[in-house]
C-alpha positions as CSV (number, residue, x, y, z in Angstrom):
1,M,31.7,3.1,9.4
2,S,31.6,-0.2,7.6
3,T,31.1,-2.2,10.8
4,F,28.4,0.1,12.0
5,F,26.6,0.0,8.6
6,R,26.7,-3.8,8.5
7,K,25.2,-3.9,12.0
8,F,22.4,-1.5,10.9
9,A,21.7,-3.6,7.8
10,S,21.7,-6.8,9.7
11,Q,19.3,-5.4,12.3
12,L,16.9,-4.2,9.6
13,I,16.8,-7.3,7.4
14,R,16.1,-10.5,9.4
15,V,13.7,-12.3,7.0
16,G,14.7,-13.0,3.4
17,S,18.2,-11.9,2.3
18,I,20.0,-9.2,0.5
19,E,23.6,-9.2,-0.7
20,I,25.4,-5.9,-0.5
21,E,28.5,-4.9,-2.5
22,E,30.6,-2.2,-0.8
23,P,32.6,0.4,-2.7
24,N,35.8,-1.6,-2.3
25,G,34.2,-4.6,-4.0
26,S,33.7,-6.7,-0.8
27,R,30.3,-8.3,-0.3
28,F,28.2,-9.4,2.6
29,V,24.8,-10.9,3.1
30,V,22.1,-9.8,5.6
31,G,19.0,-11.7,6.5
32,D,18.3,-15.4,7.0
33,G,19.7,-16.6,3.7
34,A,16.3,-17.7,2.4
35,G,15.6,-17.3,-1.4
36,T,17.8,-15.8,-4.1
37,A,19.3,-12.6,-2.6
38,P,19.1,-9.4,-4.7
39,L,22.5,-7.9,-5.1
40,V,22.7,-4.2,-4.2
41,K,25.8,-2.2,-5.1
42,I,26.9,0.8,-3.1
43,A,28.9,3.3,-5.1
44,D,30.7,5.3,-2.4
45,E,31.2,5.5,1.4
46,G,28.9,8.5,1.5
47,V,25.9,6.2,0.7
48,K,26.4,4.5,4.1
49,T,26.4,7.8,6.0
50,A,23.2,9.0,4.2
51,L,21.4,5.7,4.9
52,L,22.4,5.7,8.5
53,R,21.2,9.3,8.9
54,D,17.7,8.9,7.2
55,P,17.2,5.6,5.4
56,E,13.6,6.3,4.3
57,M,14.5,9.5,2.5
58,A,18.0,8.6,1.4
59,F,17.4,5.2,-0.2
60,G,15.1,6.5,-2.9
61,E,17.3,9.5,-3.7
62,L,20.5,7.4,-3.8
63,F,18.8,5.0,-6.2
64,M,17.6,7.9,-8.4
65,D,21.2,9.2,-8.5
66,G,22.7,5.8,-9.4
67,R,24.7,5.7,-6.2
68,I,22.7,2.6,-5.2
69,D,22.2,0.1,-8.0
70,V,20.6,-3.4,-8.2
71,L,22.9,-5.8,-10.0
72,R,20.8,-8.9,-9.4
73,G,17.1,-8.8,-9.2
74,S,15.2,-5.5,-9.3
75,I,14.5,-2.6,-7.1
76,Y,11.1,-4.2,-6.5
77,D,12.7,-7.3,-5.1
78,V,14.8,-5.2,-2.7
79,L,11.9,-3.1,-1.5
80,A,9.7,-6.1,-1.0
81,I,12.3,-7.6,1.4
82,V,12.8,-4.2,3.2
83,S,9.0,-3.6,3.5
84,S,8.3,-7.1,4.8
85,N,10.9,-6.5,7.5
86,M,9.8,-3.0,8.4
87,V,6.3,-4.2,9.4
88,R,7.9,-6.8,11.7
89,G,9.6,-4.0,13.7
90,G,13.2,-4.0,14.7
91,A,14.1,-0.7,13.0
92,P,16.7,1.3,14.9
93,R,15.4,3.7,17.5
94,W,16.4,6.8,15.6
95,V,14.4,5.5,12.6
96,E,11.3,5.0,14.8
97,F,11.8,8.5,16.2
98,L,11.9,10.0,12.7
99,Q,8.7,8.2,11.8
100,K,6.9,9.5,14.9
101,S,8.1,13.0,14.3
102,R,7.0,12.9,10.7
103,L,3.6,11.6,11.6
104,A,3.1,14.5,14.0
105,I,4.2,17.0,11.4
106,Q,2.1,15.5,8.6
107,R,-1.0,15.5,10.7
108,W,-0.8,19.3,11.0
109,M,0.0,20.0,7.3
110,Q,-2.6,22.2,5.7
111,N,-3.3,22.2,2.0
112,T,-4.7,25.6,1.1
113,M,-6.2,26.1,-2.3
114,Q,-3.0,27.6,-3.6
115,R,-0.9,24.8,-2.1
116,A,-3.3,22.1,-3.3
117,A,-3.0,23.4,-6.9
118,A,0.8,23.4,-6.7
119,N,0.8,19.9,-5.3
120,V,-1.4,18.6,-8.0
121,A,0.7,20.2,-10.7
122,H,3.8,18.6,-9.3
123,H,2.6,15.1,-10.1
124,Y,-0.2,15.4,-12.7
125,D,1.0,18.2,-14.9
126,I,4.3,16.6,-16.0
127,G,3.0,15.5,-19.4
128,N,0.0,13.4,-20.5
129,A,2.4,11.3,-22.7
130,L,3.9,9.7,-19.6
131,Y,0.6,8.4,-18.3
132,G,-0.2,7.0,-21.7
133,L,2.8,4.7,-21.5
134,F,1.4,2.6,-18.6
135,L,-2.2,3.3,-17.8
136,D,-5.2,1.5,-19.4
137,A,-6.9,2.9,-22.5
138,D,-9.3,5.0,-20.4
139,R,-6.5,6.4,-18.3
140,Q,-7.8,5.4,-15.0
141,Y,-5.1,6.4,-12.5
142,S,-6.5,4.7,-9.4
143,C,-7.1,1.2,-8.0
144,A,-8.7,-1.2,-10.4
145,Y,-11.2,-3.8,-9.4
146,F,-10.1,-7.4,-10.3
147,E,-13.2,-9.5,-10.5
148,T,-10.8,-12.4,-11.3
149,P,-7.1,-12.7,-10.7
150,E,-6.5,-13.2,-14.4
151,A,-8.4,-10.0,-15.5
152,S,-6.5,-7.6,-17.7
153,L,-5.8,-4.1,-16.5
154,D,-8.4,-2.7,-18.9
155,A,-11.0,-5.2,-17.8
156,A,-10.3,-4.5,-14.1
157,Q,-10.6,-0.7,-14.7
158,A,-13.9,-1.2,-16.5
159,A,-15.1,-3.3,-13.5
160,K,-14.0,-0.5,-11.2
161,R,-16.1,2.1,-13.1
162,R,-19.1,-0.3,-13.1
163,H,-18.7,-1.1,-9.4
164,I,-18.7,2.6,-8.5
165,A,-21.6,3.4,-10.8
166,A,-23.6,0.6,-9.1
167,K,-23.0,2.0,-5.6
168,L,-24.1,5.5,-6.7
169,L,-27.6,4.2,-7.4
170,L,-27.8,6.5,-10.4
171,R,-31.1,7.5,-12.1
172,P,-31.4,9.0,-15.5
173,G,-30.9,12.8,-15.3
174,D,-29.2,12.7,-11.9
175,R,-26.8,15.6,-11.4
176,V,-23.4,14.2,-10.5
177,L,-20.3,15.9,-9.2
178,D,-17.0,14.0,-9.8
179,I,-14.3,15.5,-7.5
180,G,-10.9,15.0,-9.0
181,C,-12.1,13.8,-12.4
182,G,-8.7,13.0,-13.9
183,W,-8.8,12.5,-17.6
184,G,-12.6,12.3,-17.6
185,G,-13.2,8.6,-18.1
186,L,-15.5,8.1,-15.1
187,A,-17.6,11.2,-15.9
188,L,-18.1,10.0,-19.5
189,Y,-19.0,6.5,-18.3
190,L,-21.6,7.7,-15.8
191,S,-23.2,9.9,-18.5
192,K,-23.1,7.4,-21.3
193,F,-24.3,4.3,-19.5
194,C,-26.3,5.8,-16.6
195,G,-27.9,8.8,-18.2
196,A,-26.3,11.2,-15.6
197,R,-25.5,14.8,-16.1
198,V,-21.9,15.1,-14.7
199,T,-19.8,17.9,-13.6
200,G,-16.1,17.0,-13.3
201,I,-13.7,19.2,-11.4
202,T,-9.9,18.9,-11.3
203,L,-6.8,21.0,-10.4
204,S,-4.7,19.5,-13.1
205,R,-4.5,21.7,-16.2
206,E,-3.1,19.0,-18.4
207,Q,-5.6,16.4,-17.4
208,L,-8.4,18.9,-18.0
209,D,-7.1,19.8,-21.5
210,F,-6.8,16.1,-22.4
211,A,-10.3,15.3,-21.0
212,K,-11.9,18.2,-23.0
213,Q,-10.3,17.1,-26.2
214,R,-11.1,13.4,-26.1
215,P,-14.0,11.9,-28.0
216,T,-17.1,11.6,-25.8
217,G,-19.4,9.3,-27.7
218,L,-22.3,11.1,-26.0
219,K,-25.5,11.9,-27.8
220,D,-25.6,15.1,-25.7
221,P,-22.1,16.6,-25.5
222,L,-23.4,19.1,-22.8
223,A,-24.2,16.2,-20.5
224,V,-20.6,16.3,-19.2
225,E,-19.1,19.6,-18.0
226,L,-15.4,19.6,-17.0
227,R,-13.9,22.5,-14.9
228,Y,-10.7,23.6,-13.3
229,Q,-12.0,24.1,-9.8
230,D,-11.2,23.3,-6.1
231,Y,-13.9,21.3,-4.3
232,R,-14.1,24.1,-1.8
233,E,-15.4,26.5,-4.5
234,V,-18.4,24.3,-5.6
235,A,-21.7,25.9,-4.8
236,E,-24.3,23.9,-6.8
237,S,-26.4,21.1,-5.4
238,Y,-26.0,17.5,-6.7
239,D,-27.9,14.3,-6.5
240,R,-24.8,12.2,-6.4
241,I,-21.2,12.9,-5.5
242,V,-18.2,10.7,-6.3
243,S,-14.5,11.1,-5.6
244,V,-11.9,8.6,-6.8
245,G,-8.2,8.8,-5.8
246,M,-8.4,12.5,-4.8
247,F,-9.0,12.3,-1.0
248,E,-5.4,11.3,-0.4
249,H,-4.5,14.9,-1.4
250,V,-6.9,16.6,1.0
251,G,-4.8,16.5,4.2
252,L,-6.0,15.5,7.7
253,R,-6.7,19.1,8.8
254,A,-9.2,19.6,6.0
255,Y,-11.3,16.5,6.6
256,D,-14.0,18.4,8.4
257,A,-14.1,21.0,5.6
258,F,-14.2,18.3,2.9
259,F,-17.1,16.3,4.4
260,Q,-19.0,19.4,5.4
261,K,-18.8,20.6,1.8
262,L,-20.1,17.2,0.6
263,A,-23.0,17.5,3.1
264,S,-23.9,21.1,2.1
265,I,-24.1,20.3,-1.7
266,L,-25.6,16.8,-1.6
267,A,-29.3,16.6,-2.1
268,D,-31.4,15.4,0.9
269,D,-32.0,12.0,-0.8
270,G,-28.5,12.0,-2.4
271,V,-25.7,9.4,-2.3
272,A,-22.0,10.1,-2.1
273,L,-19.1,7.6,-2.7
274,L,-15.5,8.1,-1.7
275,H,-12.8,5.9,-3.1
276,T,-9.5,6.5,-1.4
277,I,-6.3,4.8,-0.4
278,G,-6.2,4.1,3.3
279,R,-4.4,2.3,6.1
280,A,-5.8,-0.8,7.6
281,G,-3.7,-0.3,10.8
282,P,-3.1,2.8,13.0
283,P,-2.0,6.1,11.6
284,S,1.4,6.2,10.0
285,P,3.5,8.8,8.2
286,V,3.7,9.0,4.4
287,S,7.2,8.2,3.2
288,P,9.2,11.4,3.2
289,W,10.7,10.4,-0.2
290,V,7.1,10.2,-1.6
291,L,6.2,13.5,-0.2
292,K,9.2,15.2,-1.7
293,H,9.4,13.6,-5.1
294,I,5.9,12.2,-5.9
295,F,2.9,13.5,-3.9
296,P,3.7,16.6,-1.9
297,G,1.0,17.3,0.7
298,G,-0.3,13.8,0.6
299,Y,-1.7,11.9,3.6
300,I,-3.1,8.3,3.8
301,P,-6.1,8.1,6.2
302,T,-7.3,5.5,8.5
303,L,-11.0,4.8,9.1
304,S,-10.6,6.2,12.6
305,E,-9.4,9.5,11.1
306,M,-12.2,9.8,8.5
307,T,-15.3,8.6,10.2
308,P,-15.4,11.2,13.0
309,A,-15.3,14.0,10.4
310,I,-18.1,12.2,8.4
311,E,-20.2,12.0,11.5
312,R,-19.6,15.7,12.4
313,A,-20.7,16.7,8.9
314,G,-24.1,15.0,9.5
315,L,-23.5,12.3,6.9
316,I,-24.4,8.7,7.4
317,V,-22.1,5.9,6.4
318,T,-24.3,3.3,4.6
319,D,-21.6,1.0,3.2
320,I,-17.8,0.5,3.6
321,E,-15.9,-1.9,1.3
322,V,-12.2,-2.6,1.8
323,L,-10.4,-3.5,-1.4
324,R,-7.4,-5.6,-0.3
325,L,-4.5,-6.2,-2.8
326,H,-6.5,-4.8,-5.7
327,Y,-4.1,-1.9,-5.8
328,A,-1.1,-4.1,-5.5
329,K,-2.2,-5.9,-8.7
330,T,-3.0,-2.6,-10.4
331,L,0.5,-1.3,-9.6
332,E,2.1,-4.6,-10.8
333,H,0.4,-4.0,-14.2
334,W,1.5,-0.3,-14.2
335,R,5.1,-1.2,-13.3
336,A,5.4,-3.9,-16.0
337,R,4.0,-1.5,-18.6
338,F,6.3,1.3,-17.5
339,L,9.3,-0.9,-17.7
340,A,8.2,-2.1,-21.1
341,H,8.1,1.5,-22.3
342,R,11.1,2.7,-20.3
343,E,13.1,3.9,-23.2
344,Q,10.2,6.1,-24.4
345,A,9.9,7.6,-20.9
346,K,13.7,8.2,-21.0
347,A,13.3,10.0,-24.3
348,L,10.6,12.2,-22.7
349,Y,12.6,12.9,-19.5
350,D,15.9,11.4,-18.5
351,E,17.5,8.4,-16.7
352,R,17.1,9.9,-13.3
353,F,13.4,10.4,-13.8
354,C,13.0,6.8,-15.0
355,R,14.8,5.6,-11.9
356,M,12.5,7.8,-9.7
357,W,9.4,6.4,-11.4
358,E,10.6,2.8,-11.1
359,F,11.2,3.3,-7.4
360,Y,7.8,5.0,-6.9
361,L,5.8,2.2,-8.6
362,A,7.8,-0.5,-6.8
363,L,7.5,1.2,-3.4
364,A,3.8,1.7,-3.9
365,Q,3.2,-1.9,-4.8
366,C,5.1,-3.1,-1.7
367,S,3.1,-0.7,0.5
368,F,-0.1,-2.6,-0.5
369,E,1.5,-6.0,-0.4
370,Y,3.3,-5.7,3.0
371,E,2.4,-2.5,4.8
372,N,-1.4,-2.8,5.3
373,Q,-2.4,-0.2,2.7
374,V,-5.8,-0.8,1.2
375,V,-8.5,1.1,-0.6
376,F,-11.7,2.2,1.1
377,Q,-15.0,2.7,-0.7
378,I,-17.3,4.6,1.6
379,Q,-20.9,5.2,0.7
380,M,-22.6,8.1,2.5
381,T,-26.1,9.6,2.6
382,K,-28.0,12.2,4.5
383,R,-31.0,10.1,5.1
384,I,-30.9,6.6,6.7
385,G,-33.2,5.2,4.0
386,A,-31.5,6.7,0.9
387,A,-29.7,3.4,0.2
388,P,-31.3,-0.1,-0.1
389,L,-31.4,-2.4,2.9
390,T,-29.2,-5.0,1.4
391,R,-26.1,-5.0,-0.9
392,D,-27.8,-7.2,-3.6
393,Y,-28.4,-4.1,-5.7
394,I,-24.7,-3.7,-6.4
395,A,-24.5,-7.0,-8.3
396,A,-27.8,-6.4,-10.0
397,H,-26.8,-2.9,-11.3
398,E,-23.4,-4.3,-12.4
399,K,-25.2,-6.9,-14.5
400,E,-27.4,-4.3,-16.1
401,L,-24.3,-2.1,-16.9
402,R,-22.5,-5.0,-18.4
403,G,-25.4,-5.5,-20.8
404,K,-25.3,-1.9,-21.8
405,E,-21.6,-2.0,-22.3
406,S,-21.9,-5.1,-24.4
407,A,-24.6,-3.6,-26.5
408,A,-22.6,-0.4,-27.1
409,S,-19.5,-2.3,-28.1
């Protein structure tokens, strides 16, 4: 077993280096010897069997259970090396077979309304206190927009809100639907600084409770309405529709239904903006560990999977922006903040939960740094002339919003 495991590890890691300590205390190094090798300790022989059987699922679970530990460096350091090697190919054939099988299954998963609610509750209804440990002050749980590399997390999340508002081409009094409104920050921003009347919908009970209780700072408290509602149940018409960080939970089989719903409730001269994690390469399966422990029912789309459904719904794509590495920087901030408050998280949950969350944040960061995950912002209309002819309006609206924010502060 030891010989076979060493061969597997050596085949997988070719660039960079990782030192592995076996249960008997012996150590070996895989890779090209470059850099300072993280030291990974294996607690028992069963770890090798589990990794050989299904490395993508087993590695995270073994780390959660403490049967794999990192004695030098961090779990991020290890995953960065693994991720950078995975994209180069060279994985054993049975691992490639598992990936192809999982992609085929995930492409056919269907998130019914009941299942969607359960999936959301699994991740978002585990306690608002947890998210307060690592998110920005406005609790934006999606990719920030770093106008400069040195921007703080709060500044980058403010820039994201501003960037989205500018692309929505909002007019005072516009009726806006925010699909997946989270803790309500974007809805409040669009009302306060753009004069919109916003309806926010979510399937997270805890997010909704928090959002309804937070101070609004609005002159008209009725300008923002927050509901527990599935997007498929919305019947009213809206001038603008925005969805940030929710589409990843829709599932490939529901893309037609999602975009047809948008088209049916969007005004003829309306504008919709979709902000979603995506893949810059061909379709790939979501990590089985992520699906089981973090985001059940999740699927990361490619443009080739989204745009046909957009076209079939009768919507026109008027702008696509690809945010590269912005989410990697966002996750770097979140991971540092979580680790800084790790003991508080442990008091809320337990050590296994903290190891799970460490692994999740590190794995997610690596997926954006090494595995061609990006964020798509797709602007859609029903009329070809509903958006300006050039993109200059985005910067102009952002400048105007900065002035309003400055005046309000």
